[in-house]
ZALO-329894 format. One record per residue (C-alpha): residue number from 1; y, z, x. Coordinates in steps of 0.5 Angstrom, whole numbers. Last residue first. Example, Ala and Ser with C-alpha at 12.3 -4.5 7.8 and 13.67 -1.06 7.14 Angstrom:
REM residues 2
{r 2, {-2, 14, 27}}
{r 1, {-9, 16, 25}}
//
This chain:
REM residues 221
{r 221, {-64, 77, 24}}
{r 220, {-57, 78, 27}}
{r 219, {-53, 72, 28}}
{r 218, {-48, 71, 33}}
{r 217, {-40, 69, 35}}
{r 216, {-37, 70, 42}}
{r 215, {-30, 73, 44}}
{r 214, {-26, 73, 50}}
{r 213, {-19, 76, 51}}
{r 212, {-15, 74, 57}}
{r 211, {-14, 80, 62}}
{r 210, {-9, 85, 62}}
{r 209, {-5, 88, 68}}
{r 208, {-5, 95, 67}}
{r 207, {-5, 97, 75}}
{r 206, {-12, 100, 74}}
{r 205, {-14, 93, 71}}
{r 204, {-15, 91, 63}}
{r 203, {-20, 88, 59}}
{r 202, {-21, 86, 52}}
{r 201, {-28, 84, 50}}
{r 200, {-29, 81, 43}}
{r 199, {-36, 81, 39}}
{r 198, {-37, 77, 33}}
{r 197, {-42, 78, 28}}
{r 196, {-46, 75, 22}}
{r 195, {-52, 78, 18}}
{r 194, {-58, 83, 19}}
{r 193, {-56, 90, 20}}
{r 192, {-55, 93, 27}}
{r 191, {-58, 99, 29}}
{r 190, {-58, 97, 36}}
{r 189, {-52, 95, 41}}
{r 188, {-54, 94, 48}}
{r 187, {-49, 93, 54}}
{r 186, {-50, 89, 60}}
{r 185, {-45, 89, 66}}
{r 184, {-43, 83, 71}}
{r 183, {-39, 83, 77}}
{r 182, {-33, 88, 79}}
{r 181, {-34, 91, 74}}
{r 180, {-34, 96, 68}}
{r 179, {-30, 102, 66}}
{r 178, {-32, 103, 59}}
{r 177, {-29, 103, 52}}
{r 176, {-34, 102, 46}}
{r 175, {-34, 99, 39}}
{r 174, {-39, 98, 34}}
{r 173, {-38, 95, 27}}
{r 172, {-45, 94, 23}}
{r 171, {-44, 88, 17}}
{r 170, {-39, 84, 22}}
{r 169, {-34, 86, 28}}
{r 168, {-37, 88, 35}}
{r 167, {-32, 91, 40}}
{r 166, {-33, 91, 47}}
{r 165, {-27, 95, 50}}
{r 164, {-26, 94, 58}}
{r 163, {-23, 99, 63}}
{r 162, {-23, 94, 69}}
{r 161, {-26, 93, 76}}
{r 160, {-25, 86, 79}}
{r 159, {-27, 79, 77}}
{r 158, {-31, 81, 71}}
{r 157, {-38, 79, 68}}
{r 156, {-40, 80, 61}}
{r 155, {-47, 81, 58}}
{r 154, {-48, 83, 51}}
{r 153, {-55, 85, 48}}
{r 152, {-56, 85, 41}}
{r 151, {-60, 89, 36}}
{r 150, {-63, 89, 29}}
{r 149, {-68, 84, 31}}
{r 148, {-65, 80, 37}}
{r 147, {-59, 78, 39}}
{r 146, {-57, 75, 46}}
{r 145, {-50, 75, 47}}
{r 144, {-46, 72, 53}}
{r 143, {-39, 73, 56}}
{r 142, {-37, 70, 63}}
{r 141, {-31, 70, 68}}
{r 140, {-27, 76, 64}}
{r 139, {-21, 75, 69}}
{r 138, {-16, 81, 72}}
{r 137, {-9, 80, 72}}
{r 136, {-5, 79, 78}}
{r 135, {1, 83, 79}}
{r 134, {-1, 89, 84}}
{r 133, {5, 92, 86}}
{r 132, {4, 97, 80}}
{r 131, {-1, 101, 84}}
{r 130, {3, 104, 89}}
{r 129, {0, 111, 88}}
{r 128, {0, 114, 81}}
{r 127, {5, 111, 76}}
{r 126, {6, 115, 70}}
{r 125, {9, 111, 64}}
{r 124, {13, 112, 58}}
{r 123, {13, 110, 50}}
{r 122, {17, 114, 45}}
{r 121, {20, 110, 40}}
{r 120, {15, 106, 37}}
{r 119, {9, 110, 38}}
{r 118, {13, 116, 34}}
{r 117, {7, 121, 32}}
{r 116, {2, 118, 37}}
{r 115, {7, 120, 43}}
{r 114, {6, 114, 48}}
{r 113, {3, 113, 55}}
{r 112, {2, 108, 60}}
{r 111, {-2, 110, 66}}
{r 110, {-1, 105, 72}}
{r 109, {-6, 106, 77}}
{r 108, {-9, 111, 83}}
{r 107, {-14, 116, 81}}
{r 106, {-13, 123, 82}}
{r 105, {-8, 125, 77}}
{r 104, {-7, 132, 75}}
{r 103, {-5, 133, 68}}
{r 102, {-1, 138, 65}}
{r 101, {1, 140, 58}}
{r 100, {7, 145, 56}}
{r 99, {9, 149, 50}}
{r 98, {13, 147, 44}}
{r 97, {13, 143, 37}}
{r 96, {5, 141, 38}}
{r 95, {1, 135, 37}}
{r 94, {-5, 136, 42}}
{r 93, {-5, 133, 49}}
{r 92, {-9, 126, 51}}
{r 91, {-12, 124, 57}}
{r 90, {-16, 117, 59}}
{r 89, {-17, 115, 66}}
{r 88, {-15, 108, 68}}
{r 87, {-11, 107, 62}}
{r 86, {-15, 102, 57}}
{r 85, {-14, 107, 50}}
{r 84, {-7, 108, 52}}
{r 83, {-5, 115, 54}}
{r 82, {-3, 120, 49}}
{r 81, {2, 125, 50}}
{r 80, {4, 129, 43}}
{r 79, {10, 130, 38}}
{r 78, {12, 135, 33}}
{r 77, {19, 136, 31}}
{r 76, {24, 141, 34}}
{r 75, {25, 139, 41}}
{r 74, {24, 142, 48}}
{r 73, {17, 140, 49}}
{r 72, {15, 140, 57}}
{r 71, {10, 135, 60}}
{r 70, {7, 137, 67}}
{r 69, {5, 132, 72}}
{r 68, {1, 134, 77}}
{r 67, {0, 130, 84}}
{r 66, {-7, 129, 87}}
{r 65, {-6, 122, 88}}
{r 64, {2, 121, 89}}
{r 63, {7, 121, 84}}
{r 62, {12, 116, 81}}
{r 61, {15, 118, 74}}
{r 60, {17, 113, 69}}
{r 59, {20, 114, 62}}
{r 58, {24, 120, 65}}
{r 57, {25, 123, 60}}
{r 56, {21, 122, 54}}
{r 55, {24, 121, 47}}
{r 54, {24, 122, 40}}
{r 53, {25, 129, 39}}
{r 52, {25, 131, 46}}
{r 51, {18, 131, 51}}
{r 50, {21, 133, 58}}
{r 49, {17, 130, 64}}
{r 48, {16, 135, 70}}
{r 47, {13, 133, 77}}
{r 46, {9, 137, 80}}
{r 45, {7, 136, 88}}
{r 44, {0, 137, 90}}
{r 43, {0, 131, 95}}
{r 42, {7, 130, 99}}
{r 41, {11, 125, 96}}
{r 40, {9, 118, 97}}
{r 39, {8, 115, 104}}
{r 38, {12, 112, 110}}
{r 37, {9, 113, 117}}
{r 36, {14, 113, 124}}
{r 35, {10, 114, 131}}
{r 34, {14, 117, 137}}
{r 33, {11, 116, 144}}
{r 32, {13, 121, 149}}
{r 31, {13, 120, 156}}
{r 30, {8, 117, 161}}
{r 29, {4, 123, 162}}
{r 28, {3, 124, 155}}
{r 27, {5, 127, 149}}
{r 26, {4, 124, 142}}
{r 25, {10, 125, 137}}
{r 24, {9, 124, 129}}
{r 23, {15, 122, 125}}
{r 22, {14, 122, 118}}
{r 21, {18, 118, 113}}
{r 20, {19, 119, 106}}
{r 19, {19, 113, 101}}
{r 18, {23, 114, 95}}
{r 17, {20, 116, 88}}
{r 16, {25, 116, 83}}
{r 15, {29, 122, 81}}
{r 14, {26, 127, 77}}
{r 13, {30, 134, 78}}
{r 12, {37, 131, 77}}
{r 11, {34, 127, 71}}
{r 10, {32, 133, 67}}
{r 9, {39, 136, 67}}
{r 8, {42, 129, 65}}
{r 7, {36, 127, 60}}
{r 6, {37, 134, 57}}
{r 5, {44, 134, 56}}
{r 4, {44, 127, 52}}
{r 3, {38, 130, 48}}
{r 2, {43, 136, 45}}
{r 1, {42, 143, 48}}
//
């Protein structure tokens, strides 16, 4: 089956999310009252994404917290599924030519992912809940460093909860990715050789909005 046929077949199973309306009836002496509530697809559902040769189909899946996404390999070339490094919760499959990979999403957010073998052609995302309605980027409101002999203390403050990458460049390179904020967070890097360094901080909120990068230079004695 060629990629066009796969796309047509899978698109029938993976239609875009639409609000579902649930009617709740409350009985009483004065009569019957109906309440309508809209929400995402029922928790516990499984959505399927086809992993073909150089394509994901569909390129966006919308699910509720607690739902599962299953990626199914159908091509002949090796591919994998890997969340970008600042996704709310990381995930990555093995590089394979067949089989399936499943992930249950419990944390609301926008999860962009790629095939690490074909990162330019194969890009897609999973939206959990209504996270993509947030269009306001987070802010790194302050960044300070306190170097000491063989170490440095980095204090950074965020406007909201984010996934942040703090990276040291210099004679002893260091890097860490953590969920931080809101408010200040302190990280200590030890075992540094004397010399000039630069610390850079990038951050992304759970809706995949990026903060402006902040950096600071310092010297370790």
